[in-house]
C-alpha positions as CSV (number, residue, x, y, z in Angstrom):
1,M,22.4,39.9,0.1
2,D,21.7,42.7,-2.3
3,G,23.5,41.7,-4.9
4,F,21.5,38.5,-5.0
5,A,18.0,40.0,-5.0
6,D,19.3,42.2,-8.0
7,W,20.4,39.4,-9.9
8,I,16.8,37.6,-9.5
9,N,15.4,40.6,-10.3
10,G,17.1,41.1,-13.8
11,F,16.6,37.7,-14.5
12,I,13.0,38.1,-14.3
13,K,12.8,41.1,-16.0
14,T,15.0,40.8,-19.3
15,N,14.5,38.1,-21.8
16,F,12.2,35.7,-19.1
17,K,10.8,33.3,-21.7
18,R,14.2,32.0,-23.4
19,K,16.2,31.9,-19.8
20,F,13.1,30.1,-17.8
21,L,12.9,27.1,-20.9
22,L,16.3,26.7,-20.7
23,L,16.8,26.5,-17.0
24,I,13.6,24.3,-16.8
25,A,14.8,22.3,-20.1
26,V,17.5,20.4,-18.2
27,P,15.7,18.9,-14.9
28,F,13.1,17.9,-17.2
29,L,15.0,16.2,-19.9
30,L,16.9,14.7,-17.1
31,S,13.9,13.5,-15.3
32,S,12.1,12.3,-18.7
33,L,14.8,10.4,-19.6
34,F,14.5,8.6,-16.1
35,I,11.1,8.1,-16.9
36,I,11.6,6.7,-20.2
37,D,14.0,4.0,-18.9
38,F,12.3,3.0,-16.2
39,L,9.0,2.8,-18.3
40,L,9.8,2.0,-22.0
41,L,13.2,0.5,-22.5
42,P,13.5,-3.6,-22.6
43,E,14.1,-4.7,-18.9
44,H,17.2,-6.8,-18.1
45,H,16.2,-10.0,-15.9
46,Q,19.1,-11.5,-13.4
47,T,19.1,-13.5,-10.5
48,E,20.9,-12.1,-7.4
49,S,22.0,-12.8,-4.0
50,L,21.3,-10.3,-1.4
51,R,24.4,-8.9,0.4
52,N,23.1,-6.3,2.9
53,T,19.4,-5.6,4.7
54,E,19.0,-2.3,6.5
55,W,15.9,-1.5,8.5
56,I,14.0,1.6,7.8
57,F,13.1,3.7,10.5
58,L,10.7,6.5,11.1
59,P,11.5,8.6,13.9
60,N,9.1,9.5,16.4
61,H,9.7,13.4,18.0
62,S,6.3,13.3,19.6
63,I,6.6,14.5,23.3
64,A,3.3,12.1,24.3
65,S,4.7,8.9,22.6
66,K,7.1,6.7,24.5
67,E,7.9,5.1,21.3
68,R,10.8,7.1,19.3
69,S,11.0,5.4,16.2
70,K,8.6,3.2,14.0
71,H,9.8,0.5,11.8
72,M,8.8,1.5,7.9
73,G,10.8,-1.6,6.2
74,Y,14.1,-2.3,4.7
75,N,16.4,-1.5,2.2
76,Y,18.3,-3.8,0.4
77,T,21.7,-4.2,-1.4
78,T,22.4,-7.1,-4.0
79,E,26.2,-8.4,-4.9
80,N,25.7,-6.6,-7.6
81,D,25.0,-3.4,-6.0
82,Y,21.2,-3.2,-7.1
83,K,19.3,-1.3,-4.2
84,F,15.7,-1.2,-3.6
85,S,13.5,-1.1,-0.3
86,T,10.5,-2.6,0.8
87,L,7.5,-1.4,3.0
88,R,6.9,-4.1,6.3
89,T,8.2,-7.1,3.8
90,K,11.1,-8.5,4.9
91,I,13.0,-11.0,2.5
92,E,14.2,-14.1,4.1
93,S,15.7,-15.9,1.0
94,S,19.5,-14.9,-0.2
95,Y,18.5,-15.6,-3.8
96,I,16.0,-13.2,-6.0
97,E,15.4,-12.3,-9.3
98,I,15.3,-8.7,-9.8
99,T,14.2,-6.9,-13.3
100,S,16.3,-3.6,-13.5
101,S,15.8,-0.5,-15.9
102,P,18.7,-0.3,-18.8
103,I,20.4,2.9,-18.5
104,F,20.2,3.8,-14.6
105,K,20.0,0.2,-13.2
106,T,16.8,0.8,-11.3
107,V,15.2,-2.4,-9.5
108,K,11.8,-2.8,-11.2
109,T,10.3,-6.0,-9.7
110,V,11.8,-8.3,-7.2
111,I,10.6,-12.1,-7.3
112,V,11.5,-14.4,-4.4
113,E,10.5,-18.1,-4.5
114,G,7.9,-17.2,-7.6
115,K,6.0,-14.7,-5.8
116,E,6.4,-10.9,-6.7
117,I,7.0,-8.5,-3.6
118,A,5.8,-5.4,-3.7
119,I,9.1,-2.7,-3.7
120,Q,8.9,1.3,-2.8
121,S,12.2,2.2,-4.7
122,G,12.5,4.0,-8.1
123,L,9.2,4.9,-9.5
124,N,7.3,2.6,-7.4
125,G,7.5,4.7,-4.3
126,V,7.6,8.2,-3.4
127,L,10.1,9.4,-6.3
128,G,7.3,8.2,-8.9
129,V,4.5,10.5,-7.9
130,L,7.3,13.2,-7.4
131,M,9.0,12.6,-10.7
132,I,5.7,12.6,-12.6
133,S,3.9,15.1,-11.0
134,G,7.0,17.7,-11.4
135,N,7.6,16.8,-14.9
136,L,3.9,17.9,-15.7
137,I,4.1,20.8,-13.4
138,L,7.3,21.9,-15.6
139,L,5.5,20.7,-19.2
140,I,2.7,22.8,-18.1
141,S,4.8,26.0,-16.8
142,G,6.7,25.9,-20.2
143,S,3.6,25.8,-22.1
144,Y,2.0,28.6,-20.3
145,V,5.6,30.7,-20.8
146,L,5.5,29.9,-24.6
147,L,1.8,30.7,-25.2
148,K,1.1,33.6,-23.3
149,Q,2.7,37.0,-24.9
150,D,2.9,39.0,-22.3
151,I,3.8,37.8,-19.1
152,S,3.2,40.0,-15.9
153,Q,6.0,40.3,-13.4
154,N,3.6,38.6,-10.8
155,A,3.2,35.2,-12.6
156,R,7.2,35.7,-13.9
157,L,7.8,35.3,-10.1
158,N,5.4,32.8,-9.6
159,L,6.8,30.6,-12.2
160,S,10.8,31.3,-10.8
161,F,9.8,30.3,-7.3
162,L,7.6,27.6,-8.3
163,S,10.7,26.1,-10.1
164,L,13.1,26.6,-7.7
165,F,10.7,24.8,-5.2
166,L,10.4,21.6,-7.7
167,F,14.3,22.1,-8.3
168,A,15.2,21.7,-4.4
169,I,12.5,18.6,-4.3
170,W,13.6,16.8,-7.0
171,G,17.2,17.0,-6.2
172,Y,16.4,16.1,-2.5
173,A,14.2,12.9,-3.8
174,L,16.9,11.8,-6.2
175,V,19.5,11.9,-3.6
176,E,17.6,10.6,-0.7
177,Y,15.4,7.8,-2.9
178,G,17.1,7.6,-6.0
């Protein structure tokens, strides 16, 4: 464990600006590509049939509650492996129209019988809030490092731990909600 602490200390003390900017560049660029793909690139429209529907449950670990889990929504998978989630809205029709992003194939909108269904996957749900706020924080941190001439040891530690925390949340969100 002492070697890891020495490595972190060495990382923070020597050539911090260059190392920090390189470290935050990869997740910033990848998540920016995901956001650009979802918001700016031309969309693909197709008709799909639903292959699988799963319930989403929120576990309840309260001792006082008799109910152990709460039904929150549905996960859907189409025949062409497009995946999306809805919050408490069950889709009864087997054929749907979807709009997806071109690179990551993220479902943007779902239309059932002429009515748009609110979805919670992709940038429409929690992942969108995490991606955009995480990118803003990384952008502010990177700007601070670039503009500040002399960065104190405390500021270096704060920036390093904030970035590590954001990377952990970013990775979890991509695995869980992406």
